[in-house]
N, C-alpha and C positions, 0 to 999 in steps of 0.2 A: 386801829392797828397802826403801828409805826410811830406812835406818839410816846413821849416821855411824860409820865404823870406821877408826881410825888416820888421821884427817884426810881420808879420801876419802869423798865423798858418793855413795852408791849411789842411782841414780834408777830408780824402778820402771817397769815396762812401760807403765802407764797414763800416766805423765808423758811418756814418750818418744812415745807415740801422740799425746798432746795437742800436744806441741811440733811434731811432724811435720805434724799437721793444720793448725796455725796457719801454719807455714812454707809449706805448699802453697797456702793461701789468699793469703798475701802475694805469693808468686811469681805466682800466677794473676792477681791484681789488677794487678800491675805489667805483666805481659805483655799483658793485655787492655786496659789504659788508659794506655799510655805517654805520650801527648800531654797527657792530662788531668793526669797527675802532674807533668809538666814545667811545665805552666801553673801548677798550684797552688804548686809549689815555686819556680819562677822569677819569675812575675809577681806573684801575690798575696802572696807572702812576701818574697822577696829584693828585688824592685823596690820594693815598698811600704816596706820597711825602709830601703832606700837613699835613697828620696825623703824619708822622714821624717828620717833622719839629716842629710841636706843642709839641709833646711828648718830644723832645730833649731839650726843654727849661728848663725842670725840672731836668736834670741830667748833670753830668760833660762831658766835651768834650772827655775825655779818655774813659768813659763808653759808650758814644754814638759811638765812633769809633769802639769799640769792638763789639757792637750790629750790626753795619753796616757791619763789616767784616764778620759776620756770615750769611749775607743775602743769599749767594749761598747755604749754608747748609739748611737754612729754606726752600728755594725754592725746593731743592731736597727732603726734608722730606715731604713737602706738595704735591709734584708731586707724590710721592710714596703713600701717604695716600689717596689723592683724585682721582688720575688718574691711580693708579696701576703701575706707571713707576718704573723700576728697575735701580739701579746704577751698573755700571761695577766695577770690582775690583779696577781700577784706580780711579774711581769716589768716591768709598768708602774710599780709601786711602786719597784722596784729602780732603774729608769732615772731616775725622779724623784728618788730619794735620791742617786744618783751626781751628777746634774745640780745639785741643791741644794748638795751638798758642794763640788763644783768651783766653783760660782758664789760661795759663801761664802768659800772659800779665795782666789779671784781678787780679790774686793772687799776682804778684810781684809789679805791678805799682799802684794799687788802694788802697793800705793799708793807714791807717791814717798817714799823713805826718805832721811833726812839722811845725808850722808857725814861721819861723826864721825872718820874716820881722819886727816883733815888738820888736826885741832886739836892 
């Protein structure tokens, strides 16, 4: 077991047991929480991405990338606001660093640029 012979991989009994155990947990979770999984997949993922894609059509790619880069900061802010979660010192430092980088990028790169293609 665990050997590669002639291009075929032999999986040991421990690996099979582990895979079966994980599969049982996945199936159990799906059968116990179907509505929660549909909500997570449909609303918080698909709907959010759809709205984001529609909204990004009206702004530049640079602006969209800055907004998207701030996503973890928004997540931490709303987790604090709605769920009462707290950031660690490292989390706060990371949020400040992301915000500073996005603000710097916004102020340095998004100013009015001359159109030199018409000359």
